[in-house]
N, C-alpha and C positions, 0 to 999 in steps of 0.2 A: 505494499499500500504506501503510496506517495503522495504526498499533499504539497504545494506550492501557493505563496501567496505575498503580496506585496502589503504590509503592513502602511505605508505612507508612499508616496514618489521616490523615495531615494531608497527604500529597506525592503528588500526581497528575503524571505524563508522559505527553505525547502526543508522538508523533513519526510524520512521514508523507514518503514518498516518491514522486515521480513521475517516469517515464522516459518521454517523448513524443516520438513520431517523425512528428509531423504534417506531410505533404507534399500535394501538390496530384496526385489520382489521374490527372490528363490529362499532366500534364509531370512529374511526380516530383520537384519542387523543393519545398524546405522551406516551411513557410507563415510568413509575416513574424510577427515579434513573438512567437513560441510557444517558450519554452525548452524544449532537450530535457531537463534536468535540472531538478528541483527538491526542496528538502530542508525540512521543517521540525520545529523543535525546540521544545517550550515544557513549562517544568516552573511548577508553582503550589503554593504552600505555604500550608495553611490552620493556624491556630493556634485548636486547639479546647478550649482549658482553660486556667485562670488569669487573669490579669489582662489580656492581650492577646486573650482569645477573642474572636471573630470577625475578627479581623485575617487578610489575606491577600496574599500577593505572588507575584509572577508574573515569570517573564524567559523571554524565547523569542529563538529565531535563526532567519531565513529566508534559505536559499539560493537565488538563482535564476540558472540558469546562462546561458549568453551566448542571445542570440537574432538570429535572421538577419533582415535587412533586405532589403526591395525596393525600388525606385525611388518607388514610392509613399510607402513608410512613412516612408524617408530622410529625402525634403524635398520631396516631392509634384510633382516633374519628371520624366516619363519619361528626361531626359537628364542627369538629375543623376549626380556621380562614384559609384563603389561607396563607401559609407561604412562597408562592413564591418558586422560583427554588434554589436549592444551587448555591451557587456562582461556577465562574469558578476561577480554581488556579493551581499555579505552584508548584512542588514538587522537590527537587533536592536532589542526591544521590551520596556517593562517594564510591570507593572500593580502598583498598591497598592490596597487596598480594605477595606472594614470594614463587619460586619454588626452591627447592634444591635438587641434586642429588650428593650424594659422589661419588667420583671417582672409579671406581671397586666394584659398589654397584648395587643390583637390584632393590633396594627401592628407591623411590624419596618421598619428604616430601613436602607438601601444606600448607602455612599459610596463614590466610585471615583476614581481618578487613573487615566489610561492616558497612555504616552509611546510614540511610534511614532517609529521611526527616533531611537532613544535617542542614539547618539553623532553624530548631526546630520550624517550624510554626505549631501554636496549633490552626490555624483557617481552618484548612483542614478536610475534613470529607470522610470518607469511607463508605461501604454499611455493615450493622450488620445484626444479625438474624432478621427475620419477616419483612424483608422488608423497615427496618428503615436506617435511616441514623446517624451515630455517629461521634463525635469528633475523629479525629486522636489522637492517645497516643503522638505523638510528637517524637522527634529523637529517633531511635533505634540504638543501636550499638550491632554488633553480630562477635563474634571471631570464626574462624573455623580452623581446622586443619585436615590433611589426610595423608594417608600413600598408595602410589600405589606400587605394585609390581606383 
């Protein structure tokens, strides 16, 4: 389920929730690495007038529920001990952007700063190759720029 809405002219809110019961049809066991619950909340604030016109700020939170493991996804060996599920976790992201269009110009310029895993949590996990879970690399900072014409 997903909800999108504008609180006012400059504030956009996006929220989504998924409740997934992913099971093997033959055995009834939970599919490895699929969280039962996932929640996403994002806010974006756009400055539409004044000296900061074109500036936008965003903040988001992502909750991923616990994810079951199998012998394959735990350590790759059928005789591996029960590593238990991957724990539930929250991740927070932030964005900062600026859109600039000079007067009398057909070009506009976009600049952005995106920070994933804002609080640098290193106990988060993501899915890697061969159905395995790997520790998240931590905070990631990305700068972007673009030209529209």
